[in-house]
C-alpha positions, 0 to 999 in steps of 0.5 A: 598288343600288336596290330596282328593280335588285335585283328585275330582278337578282333575276328574272334569278336565277331564270329562271337557276334560282339562286334561287326566285321572288323576290316573295315576302312569306313568310318561314316555311318550310312543313313540307315545306321540305326543309333538307338538300337546299338545304344539301347544293346549297351545299357547297363550298369557299367560304365559303358552302359551308363554311356550309352544311356546317356547318350540315347537322350542327346545324340542327334541322327543328322551327326554325319562324320567320317569317310566312306570307303565304300567297303563295309560299315564302320566297326561298332559293338553289337552286344553287351559283354558276357562274364566269359568276355569280362574275363578274357582280359585282352579280348574284353579290352579291344572290346571296350576299346571299340565300345569307347570309339563308337560312343565317342563317336556319337558324343559332343565335341570337346570345346577348348579355349586357346591363349597365347601371351607374347613377351617383348624382352629387349626386342627378344619375343617369348611365347606362353601358350595356354589352354582351358577346357570349356566342354570335354565332350568326347574326350570324357569318354576317350579319356586319353584324349584329355587336353592337358589344361595349361593355365595362363594368367590374365594379362592387358595388352600392353601391360608390362610383367617383371623378369624374375630370372633368366639364362642359357641352356646348353644341349645337344640334338638327339637322333629320332628313336625307332618306330613302334608298331602304332608310329608305323601304322600311322605313317603307313595311313599317311603315306597310303600304303595298305588298308586298315584290314592289311596293315597288320599282315604286312608289318607281322610279314617283316617280322616272320622274314626277319627283317626287323624285331621287337625290343624291350621297349616294342620299338622296331629294330632292324635286322642286319637281314633288313638293312643289307635288304634295304641297301641292295635297294638304294644301290639298284635305285634310291627311290625303291625305298620312299614311301611313294613307290608303294602309294603310287602303286596302290593308287595305280592299281585302285584305277584299273580296279576301277 
């Protein structure tokens, strides 16, 4: 699902009353937000409903995380899905994602223990890192964020262990792959280019103007026209193609608007 399609589906879900206004960058709930009513509205026999019912008795009203950007409140689900929405395939997938992130934001933290074992072999340092999940917390809802359990044997400090095998492997560095749409969104957010409401439009624009296209792996590949445009900007001033130019411009415009 492209960012542009996701925004169009989100706006349709909003118009039909399933979610709140989607064009927002705020991730912090206002003090007046009624969590209990929202959780009650989601109650039901499905996975979302069962988590909502569970969190009613666990969520704390004092839990305040996220950032207030001064625009609209965070996106939240407003009512249970209808049969029509469940049959909507991609629309339901986005609705379900919004529900899961809302529920996960109210769930407890994931608690894990990091373990590191350092070996010294004839003056060469080797390190083994492991993770033990103590309480999965919100990752039980956002299963894609579950931490991988990596077991580390219990070895006391100063212990000696035998070396079973050793060897050398020859390899070579590889050029970075093309960016996916989600990779590009992460970089735009990192460099403060665009907003959550406009990023999808910016990405769609480079496709419409034939500056880039999506290949079969949904990676963004520059076209000859796009490469020529970048080359022309670089010939004028190399700084014109750096992300700092756009982010600095947007920050200055915000100062003017403020």
